[in-house]
N, C-alpha and C positions, 0 to 999 in steps of 0.2 A: 530286449529293445535294440542292442547291438546289433541282432538279425537282420532286425526293420530297416535299421537303417543301413544296412550293406544292402539289402536288396533294393530298397527302393535308389538307392545312388546307384548301384551298378545297374536299372533298371533307366535307370535315366541319363545317362552315360551314352546309352544306346538308343535310345529313342529321342530326344531332346537336342543333341551335339550342342555344341558352345557359343558361343557368345564373345568374344573376344571384347568388346567393349565397353561390358558390364559385368560388371568384377564387385562392385561394392557387397560390404555387409547388407542381410535384410536388417530391419527393424527388429526389436525380437519381439513385438505385436504383432508383427504381419509376417515374422517370420511362425509363430507355434500356430494362428490362425491357419495358417498354410500345411502344417502340419497333422491339424487336424482335417482338417478338408482328407488328408492324402490317407492318413487313418480310414477313413469314412468309405471313403472309395475300397483302399483294400478290405473291409467287410463285406462291406456286398455284392463287392467281385465272387468275393469265394463263396457267397452263401448260396449251395445251391439252390434253393426256394426262391430270391432273388436274382439269379444269375439271370433270369427269362427277361427282363427289364433291358439287361447290355447286347442283349443279339443287333447285330448287325453295325457295333461301335467296336472297334476295336482302341485297346489301352492307348496307343501312344494320343490318340484325341483328348482321349479322357485326361491324361497325362495333363494334355498342355493346356486344358480348357484351364485346366485349375493351379497352374499358371500364369495363364493371363489372367485369370480371378483374382489373383496377388500380384502383378506388378513384376511377377517374379520370373527368369529363366534358368538354365543348370547352377550358370556360372555362378551367378551367386548364392544359392542353395548350396550347393558344394562349401562354398567358401564360407559361406554362416556354419554349417555343419560342423566342418572341420573344427573352425576356430570354436567353438563348443567341444565338442569331442576332446580339444586339449585338453581340456577345464574340465573334469567329469562333475564336480560339485553343482559349476551352475547350467550344467548339462539336464542334469537327474529333476533338482529344482523346476526348468523348463518345461521336461516330459510331468510332474506333477500337473504344472497347467495345463498340461494340452492334454492329457487323460481326467483332468477335474473340470475339463470343459466339453469334454465328451460326454463324462460324467449329466452331468449337466444338460446337456441336451437329450441325454436319456428319460430322465427324469422329468425334463417338459414332456417330451415324446408321450410319454408313460400317461401321463395326465390331461392330454390332448385325447390319446385314445379314449380314457376311464369317460371322457363325456359321451364319446358314439355307444359305449356302453350301460351308461346311466340307466337304471330303470324309468320307465314312461316316453324315454328322448324318443319325438316323431319324425321323420323323415315326411317332410313337404313340398319337396322335391329330388327327384335323383337322377342327371344326363350319366348312360351311362354308355353313350351312344362315341364309338371313336374318332373326333374329325383331327384329319391332315391336312393341311393347308398349305402349298407350297407351288409357288410360280407366280410369276407377276399380273394374273387375268383373273388369278381367285380373289376372294371376296372374307375377311376371317365370319369368325361366328355371329349373328345380328347379336346384338344386347338381350341380353336374358330376364322375363317381367314374372316375378311371382306373387300372383296375390295373400296377399295375407290377413289377420281378422282377430288378429290380440295382439295384446299387450305382450311381452315375455321378453327373452332369452334365445336371442338364435347364433347357431355356428353355421359359418360358411366357409365348406371347404372344393379347393379346386386341387384336378393336379393336371401342372402344365410341365408343358416342353418347348421353349424356344428356341432356336439353338445360333449358331456367331453369325452364319450370312442374312439372317432376317435383317432387312434393309430399316424395320419401325424405326419412328424415332420417338425417346423416352412412354414406353408402352410400359403401361399400367392394368392393373385390377382394379376397378373401380367400378364397389356397393354404396350404394345410397338407399333410404329408405323414402318415399313420396307420397301422398294424399291419394290424389288422382290422375287423370291423364291427362284432361282437360287443364291441369294449370301441374304442370310438375317445372316452375322456375328455382333454379339456385338455391336462392334466399330459401325457399321453400324444404328444399331436403334436407334429411341428418345423413352427412355421410358418414359409414362404418369404415371404409379405406380408401384412401387413394394408391396405392401401394405397386413400388416400383417391379416388372418382372425381365426378371432374369437371361439375360442371351450364355445359353452354356448348354454342353451335351446331357445334360443329365434332364430326368424327369424332375421334378420339386412340387412339393405339396402348397401348397398356399390356404391358410387356415386363418378366420379371422371372427372375432365373438362378439356382440354385441346385442342390447340393452337397447328394447323400447320403449317406451313407460307414456306417450303419447296413442291411444286409438284411437283416434284422426287420421293416421298411418294407413294407408290399404293395399299400398303397392312394396317388391323391391326390386332395385334396377340393379342387375350386372354387369358391367360391356370386359371381355375379355377379346383381344387388347382397347383399352383406349390409346389412340396414338395422336401423335403429337403433326404427324406426314400432312401437307397439305391436299394431297390429291390418294388414288388411294392403288397406283401404276407404280409398287417395286417390290423386291423380290420379300416374299413369304415362306418361311418356314415355323413352322408351327404348328404345336399337337393338344387338344385341349381331353384329357384321357377321361376325365370325371369330374363334376362336378356337385354337390352337396347343400341344399339348407334345411337347416334341424333345427327344431324347438325342445330345449331345451324344459323351459321351465313358462308357466303358462301368467298373466299377468299380477299373477299374487304370487308369483317367487316357487309355488309349488312346484312339484313333479307333474308335466303332464301325462295325463291317461292313456294307455295305450288302449288302443280301438279294437 
């Protein structure tokens, strides 16, 4: 652990510079979350099977993105790390929580992956055409409409990357079931999610599971992203790498038989 701290500190001294105006200690919870993200990035960037995802992105921009996400800078990071380093017992307890969070995330990821490999799980929609939307004269992808024909458990998974210079306001991944094209009123919809899309240099997977217990719903609509911008003339920097809709179980709760 000591070598990790020294390596990160040395890297951040070189890359992030200093900000003399902000040298407060970070809150314990915020510091833990920052260390979790740094560890995850460190693991991904050194894994040869995953390194392709970081092509064309320098480490400085990724570390800067992590710090910005947690409203931190190098000075506050260094001061907080030094404070804990002088109290080994508290530092050990802190790292117990850091690795506890990482282990919990790994467990949740394994559970999500198990759904994809569950016997009988059926893909009913699969978007795998890489979309890159960049500039102020282009449009985001059109809403995706998937026809459904049974009650059951549905899983929606999308791999999205929205960079920080994207000027969309309040970008969301919005998904809902509705009955028919003629009657798509908000009060008639069954909302699955209206989840904020994070602006970051990382590609992120968004996954949602929903039970549909009403056979009168015939369609699933997915809007990526839905924004609050008044017009469409603003800078966009958005990538949609994949989108899947999967039926995990049928209306009786039994596994869907493979075709």
